[in-house]
C-alpha positions as CSV (number, residue, x, y, z in Angstrom):
1,X,14.2,-34.0,-3.8
2,X,15.1,-37.2,-5.9
3,X,12.6,-36.3,-8.6
4,X,14.2,-32.7,-9.1
5,X,17.9,-34.5,-8.9
6,X,16.8,-36.3,-12.0
7,X,15.4,-33.4,-13.5
8,X,18.2,-31.6,-13.7
9,X,20.5,-34.5,-14.7
10,X,18.6,-35.4,-17.7
11,X,19.3,-32.0,-19.0
12,X,23.3,-32.3,-18.5
13,X,25.0,-33.5,-21.0
14,X,27.8,-35.5,-19.9
15,X,29.0,-37.4,-23.2
16,X,32.2,-38.0,-24.4
17,X,32.4,-35.0,-26.5
18,X,31.0,-32.4,-23.9
19,X,33.5,-34.1,-21.2
20,X,37.2,-34.0,-23.4
21,X,37.6,-29.8,-23.2
22,X,37.3,-30.0,-19.5
23,X,39.2,-32.8,-19.4
24,X,42.1,-31.6,-21.7
25,X,42.1,-28.2,-19.4
26,X,42.6,-30.6,-16.3
27,X,45.6,-32.0,-17.3
28,X,47.5,-28.9,-17.6
29,X,46.8,-27.5,-14.6
30,X,49.1,-27.7,-11.3
31,X,48.4,-28.4,-7.6
32,X,47.9,-24.8,-6.9
33,X,46.2,-24.0,-10.1
34,X,43.2,-27.7,-9.1
35,X,42.1,-25.2,-5.8
36,X,40.4,-22.5,-7.8
37,X,38.9,-24.5,-10.5
38,X,35.4,-23.2,-10.6
39,X,35.9,-20.8,-7.6
40,X,35.3,-17.6,-10.1
41,X,31.8,-19.1,-11.3
42,X,30.8,-20.2,-8.3
43,X,31.2,-17.3,-6.4
44,X,29.8,-14.7,-9.0
45,X,26.6,-17.9,-9.6
46,X,26.2,-17.8,-5.5
47,X,26.4,-13.7,-5.4
48,X,24.0,-13.0,-8.2
49,X,21.2,-16.0,-6.8
50,X,21.6,-14.4,-3.1
51,X,20.8,-10.9,-4.5
52,X,18.0,-11.8,-6.4
53,X,16.4,-13.8,-4.1
54,X,17.0,-11.6,-1.5
55,X,15.0,-8.5,-3.5
56,X,12.4,-11.1,-4.7
57,X,11.5,-12.3,-1.2
58,X,11.5,-8.1,0.2
59,X,9.4,-7.0,-2.8
60,X,7.3,-10.1,-2.1
61,X,6.7,-9.0,1.3
62,X,6.4,-5.4,0.4
63,X,3.7,-5.9,-1.8
64,X,1.8,-8.0,0.7
65,X,2.1,-5.6,3.3
66,X,0.5,-2.6,1.1
67,X,-2.4,-5.1,0.4
68,X,-3.0,-6.2,3.7
69,X,-2.6,-2.5,5.1
70,X,-5.3,-1.2,2.7
71,X,-7.7,-4.1,3.2
72,X,-7.4,-3.5,6.8
73,X,-8.4,-0.1,6.6
74,X,-11.0,-1.0,4.8
75,X,-12.4,-3.3,6.9
76,X,-11.7,-1.5,10.0
77,X,-14.3,0.8,8.7
78,X,-17.2,-2.1,8.4
79,X,-19.9,-2.3,11.4
80,X,-21.7,-5.7,10.8
81,X,-24.7,-4.3,12.7
82,X,-25.1,-1.3,9.7
83,X,-26.2,-4.6,7.3
84,X,-28.1,-6.6,9.9
85,X,-31.9,-7.1,9.4
86,X,-33.4,-4.8,12.2
87,X,-36.4,-6.0,14.5
88,X,-39.8,-4.4,13.6
89,X,-40.1,-2.9,17.2
90,X,-36.3,-1.3,16.9
91,X,-35.8,2.7,16.1
92,X,-35.8,3.6,12.6
93,X,-32.9,5.1,11.2
94,X,-34.9,8.2,11.3
95,X,-36.4,8.0,14.3
96,X,-32.6,7.5,15.6
97,X,-31.7,10.8,14.3
98,X,-34.5,12.9,15.6
99,X,-34.6,11.1,18.7
100,X,-34.0,12.7,21.9
101,X,-31.3,9.9,23.2
102,X,-27.7,10.6,25.0
103,X,-25.8,8.7,22.0
104,X,-25.8,10.7,19.0
105,X,-27.3,8.7,16.3
106,X,-24.9,6.8,14.1
107,X,-25.4,7.6,10.1
108,X,-24.6,5.2,8.4
109,X,-25.0,7.3,4.8
110,X,-22.0,9.3,6.2
111,X,-20.0,6.2,7.3
112,X,-19.9,4.3,4.2
113,X,-19.4,7.6,1.7
114,X,-15.8,7.1,1.0
115,X,-15.8,3.3,1.1
116,X,-16.0,3.0,-2.4
117,X,-13.1,5.0,-2.9
118,X,-11.4,2.8,-0.2
119,X,-12.3,-0.1,-2.1
120,X,-10.9,1.0,-5.2
121,X,-7.4,1.6,-3.4
122,X,-7.4,-1.9,-2.5
123,X,-8.3,-2.9,-6.0
124,X,-5.7,-0.7,-7.3
125,X,-3.3,-2.1,-4.4
126,X,-3.8,-5.5,-5.5
127,X,-3.9,-5.3,-9.1
128,X,0.0,-3.6,-8.7
129,X,0.9,-6.9,-6.2
130,X,-0.4,-9.0,-8.9
131,X,2.0,-7.4,-11.6
132,X,4.6,-7.4,-9.2
133,X,4.2,-11.3,-8.5
134,X,4.0,-11.9,-12.2
135,X,7.3,-10.3,-12.6
136,X,8.5,-11.9,-9.3
137,X,7.6,-15.3,-11.6
138,X,9.7,-14.4,-14.5
139,X,12.5,-13.6,-12.0
140,X,12.0,-17.0,-10.5
141,X,12.4,-18.7,-14.2
142,X,15.5,-16.9,-14.7
143,X,16.8,-18.2,-11.3
144,X,16.2,-21.5,-12.1
145,X,17.6,-21.5,-15.5
146,X,20.7,-19.9,-14.2
147,X,20.7,-22.4,-11.4
148,X,20.1,-25.5,-14.1
149,X,23.1,-24.2,-16.3
150,X,25.3,-24.2,-12.7
151,X,24.0,-27.5,-12.0
152,X,25.0,-29.1,-15.5
153,X,28.7,-26.7,-14.6
154,X,29.4,-28.8,-11.5
155,X,27.8,-32.0,-12.8
156,X,30.1,-32.1,-15.6
157,X,33.5,-31.1,-13.9
158,X,32.7,-33.4,-11.1
159,X,32.4,-36.0,-13.7
160,X,35.5,-34.8,-15.4
161,X,37.6,-34.7,-12.1
162,X,36.4,-38.5,-11.7
163,X,37.5,-39.0,-15.1
164,X,40.9,-37.6,-14.4
165,X,41.3,-39.3,-11.1
166,X,41.2,-42.6,-12.7
167,X,43.3,-41.2,-15.6
168,X,46.3,-40.5,-12.9
169,X,45.8,-43.9,-11.0
170,X,46.5,-45.6,-13.7
171,X,49.3,-43.9,-14.2
172,X,50.6,-44.4,-11.0
173,X,51.6,-48.0,-12.2
174,X,54.0,-46.7,-14.8
175,X,55.3,-44.0,-12.5
176,X,59.6,-44.1,-13.0
177,X,60.4,-43.3,-9.7
178,X,59.6,-42.1,-5.9
179,X,59.1,-38.8,-6.5
180,X,56.8,-39.0,-10.1
181,X,54.5,-41.2,-7.5
182,X,54.1,-38.8,-5.0
183,X,53.2,-36.0,-7.2
184,X,50.9,-38.4,-9.2
185,X,49.3,-39.1,-5.9
186,X,49.0,-35.6,-4.7
187,X,47.5,-34.8,-7.9
188,X,45.0,-37.5,-7.7
189,X,44.0,-36.7,-4.0
190,X,43.3,-32.8,-4.9
191,X,41.6,-33.6,-8.0
192,X,39.2,-36.2,-5.6
193,X,38.8,-33.5,-2.9
194,X,37.6,-30.5,-5.5
195,X,35.4,-33.1,-6.7
196,X,33.7,-33.8,-3.1
197,X,33.6,-29.6,-3.3
198,X,31.6,-29.6,-6.6
199,X,29.4,-32.8,-4.9
200,X,28.4,-30.8,-2.1
201,X,27.7,-27.7,-4.1
202,X,25.5,-29.7,-6.5
203,X,23.3,-30.7,-3.6
204,X,22.8,-27.3,-2.6
205,X,22.3,-26.6,-6.4
206,X,19.6,-29.1,-5.9
207,X,18.2,-28.1,-2.8
208,X,17.7,-24.3,-4.5
209,X,16.1,-25.7,-7.4
210,X,13.2,-27.1,-5.1
211,X,13.1,-23.9,-3.2
212,X,12.4,-21.9,-6.5
213,X,10.1,-24.4,-7.6
214,X,7.9,-24.3,-4.5
215,X,8.0,-20.0,-4.7
216,X,6.7,-20.6,-8.2
217,X,4.3,-22.8,-7.2
218,X,2.9,-20.5,-4.3
219,X,3.1,-17.4,-6.2
220,X,0.8,-19.2,-8.6
221,X,-1.9,-20.0,-6.1
222,X,-1.2,-16.4,-4.9
223,X,-2.2,-15.0,-8.4
224,X,-5.2,-17.2,-8.3
225,X,-6.3,-15.8,-5.3
226,X,-5.5,-12.7,-6.7
227,X,-7.4,-12.9,-9.2
228,X,-10.6,-14.5,-7.1
229,X,-10.3,-11.2,-5.6
230,X,-9.7,-8.6,-8.5
231,X,-12.5,-10.5,-10.7
232,X,-15.0,-11.2,-7.9
233,X,-14.7,-10.4,-4.2
234,X,-14.1,-6.7,-4.4
235,X,-16.2,-5.7,-7.4
236,X,-19.0,-7.9,-5.5
237,X,-18.1,-6.3,-2.4
238,X,-18.5,-2.8,-4.0
239,X,-21.8,-4.0,-5.7
240,X,-23.6,-4.9,-2.1
241,X,-22.2,-1.5,-0.8
242,X,-23.2,0.2,-2.9
243,X,-27.0,-1.7,-2.7
244,X,-27.1,-1.2,0.9
245,X,-26.2,2.3,0.6
246,X,-29.0,2.7,-2.1
247,X,-31.2,0.5,0.4
248,X,-30.1,2.7,3.3
249,X,-30.9,6.0,1.4
250,X,-34.7,4.7,0.3
251,X,-35.7,3.5,3.7
252,X,-34.8,7.3,5.2
253,X,-36.6,8.6,1.9
254,X,-39.8,6.1,2.5
255,X,-39.7,7.0,6.2
256,X,-39.7,10.7,5.8
257,X,-42.3,10.0,3.7
258,X,-44.3,8.4,5.4
259,X,-44.1,10.7,8.4
260,X,-45.6,13.6,6.5
261,X,-49.3,12.8,7.3
262,X,-48.7,12.6,11.2
263,X,-46.4,15.2,10.6
264,X,-49.2,17.7,8.8
265,X,-52.1,16.5,11.4
266,X,-49.5,17.9,14.1
267,X,-49.3,21.3,12.2
268,X,-53.4,21.7,11.6
269,X,-53.8,20.9,15.1
270,X,-51.3,23.6,16.2
271,X,-52.8,26.0,13.8
272,X,-56.4,24.8,15.4
273,X,-55.2,25.3,19.0
274,X,-53.8,28.9,18.2
275,X,-56.7,30.0,15.9
276,X,-58.9,29.0,19.0
277,X,-56.4,30.6,21.9
278,X,-56.5,33.9,19.4
279,X,-60.8,34.1,19.7
280,X,-60.9,32.9,23.0
281,X,-58.3,36.4,23.7
282,X,-60.8,38.5,21.3
283,X,-64.1,37.7,23.3
284,X,-62.4,38.2,26.6
285,X,-61.1,41.3,25.4
286,X,-64.6,42.2,23.8
287,X,-66.6,41.9,27.4
288,X,-63.9,43.4,29.3
289,X,-64.3,46.5,27.0
């Protein structure tokens, strides 16, 4: 907070030349005018900042929700057991498909056929969210600049009000009568009250600058994570899924080819049994004729 205060103060010109026009305008004000010093500008800037901040936060939350939802859908479809090394004596994928068991087989290929498309949707959601965060950072920078100008306005007027109060205090010594003295004293109190208002507004402006800086810093960290996801995590994940599917297809093919000799033997044995049965039937028919 103190560091930000120093940073903002260093950017404000409180020289005699900068404050002179403000002090001249203050000297022309009536007591009623004092109460409205900077009122329009304060309301305008506060309204602008509040509306923009609300829009930025909503946009950030909506984008994060979209990414979380898309990645959540993808993760829900993953079954870690499909990618675990199976014991040598466990049923093969083909055995599970062909075996007569009460539970239906798990078709890994069919389950993950659409995973590539889901990953692509996740990639698109992350890319769009990154674009929104970059725009968000640009808006935060614009807000920071607006708030810095606002802080400068407040500090300059605060300083000018203080100096004008000192001038009025000096004039009290030369007041002609009690009426003039009372008028000067009332004006000095009004200026001091308004200066207190500007001091409180400047404290809020300083706090806002801190919040804007923290939001921008968090966005930078989020961008780094998104870049990590876009450059490394999602592409590598897609590659691993592709490799897993390729491995599963190869395993199915190898199991199918490995079972061919056994199937051929069963077919030949069945053929021989049929031929033997036909021969027995023929011999029996000849004996009975």
